[in-house]
C-alpha positions, -999 to 999 in steps of 0.1 A, spaced: -876 -233 249 -906 -211 231 -895 -184 257 -859 -183 247 -869 -179 209 -890 -149 218 -861 -133 240 -833 -136 215 -852 -112 187 -862 -90 215 -825 -89 227 -812 -84 191 -836 -53 185 -824 -38 220 -787 -44 210 -791 -27 175 -810 1 192 -782 5 214 -753 3 190 -770 28 165 -774 55 193 -738 50 207 -722 57 172 -700 88 173 -711 120 155 -680 135 151 -645 123 144 -622 133 174 -595 157 166 -584 196 164 -612 216 147 -608 251 137 -641 273 142 -650 307 130 -675 325 152 -695 355 138 -715 374 165 -744 398 163 -755 419 191 -792 427 196 -802 462 201 -771 479 186 -778 513 169 -781 514 132 -749 518 114 -727 502 143 -701 480 124 -704 444 126 -679 425 149 -651 408 131 -652 370 129 -633 351 156 -612 322 147 -603 296 174 -591 261 176 -601 234 200 -600 197 205 -634 180 200 -645 145 209 -677 126 213 -674 132 251 -669 170 245 -689 180 212 -695 218 223 -675 243 207 -661 268 232 -634 294 236 -614 291 268 -609 323 286 -588 332 316 -604 334 350 -635 315 333 -654 288 346 -683 268 327 -707 244 335 -727 224 311 -764 224 322 -778 203 293 -768 183 264 -791 163 240 -782 145 208 -804 137 179 -789 124 150 -757 144 142 -771 176 159 -761 184 196 -783 208 215 -767 223 247 -768 248 275 -743 261 298 -734 288 323 -702 304 326 -688 328 350 -658 352 341 -645 375 368 -678 373 384 -699 380 354 -725 352 347 -735 343 310 -760 319 304 -757 302 266 -775 278 247 -768 265 211 -767 237 185 -740 220 167 -746 198 135 -718 176 124 -710 162 88 -679 144 86 -652 167 89 -674 200 89 -697 215 113 -723 242 116 -740 258 147 -753 287 163 -754 301 199 -774 324 220 -760 343 249 -773 366 275 -749 386 298 -754 416 319 -785 424 302 -771 420 267 -781 393 242 -757 379 216 -762 355 187 -735 337 168 -731 316 139 -703 291 140 -688 269 112 -658 247 114 -636 218 101 -615 190 117 -579 200 109 -560 168 122 -555 150 155 -557 169 189 -522 183 198 
């Protein structure tokens, strides 16, 4: 009987730990995101690129904001979750051009903030992303 008493608390701790790590960090739905890009090494006086707005259905299975493009094939290389922050890396090929990306996204209820770093064809780009959940996925 003593063996059973020590096993029950151990199982409760394991169950509680598993339940805490399995909780969702964002509410599934359609999110509207604004991305502001900066290109490294641009000459002084070069105008800043305009912000890009896009919508995407996000879920706890797909937490990485991406902009789907025609003829683009992306592969998620890594994804780590710590609290309400997702850290990720992916490689995309668009019309034969390979781009390596990594970034973070932090979710707070119906809003998010993040950053991304991309290297493609020897150029480096960084971007800041903000977003909000606007409703259910369409």
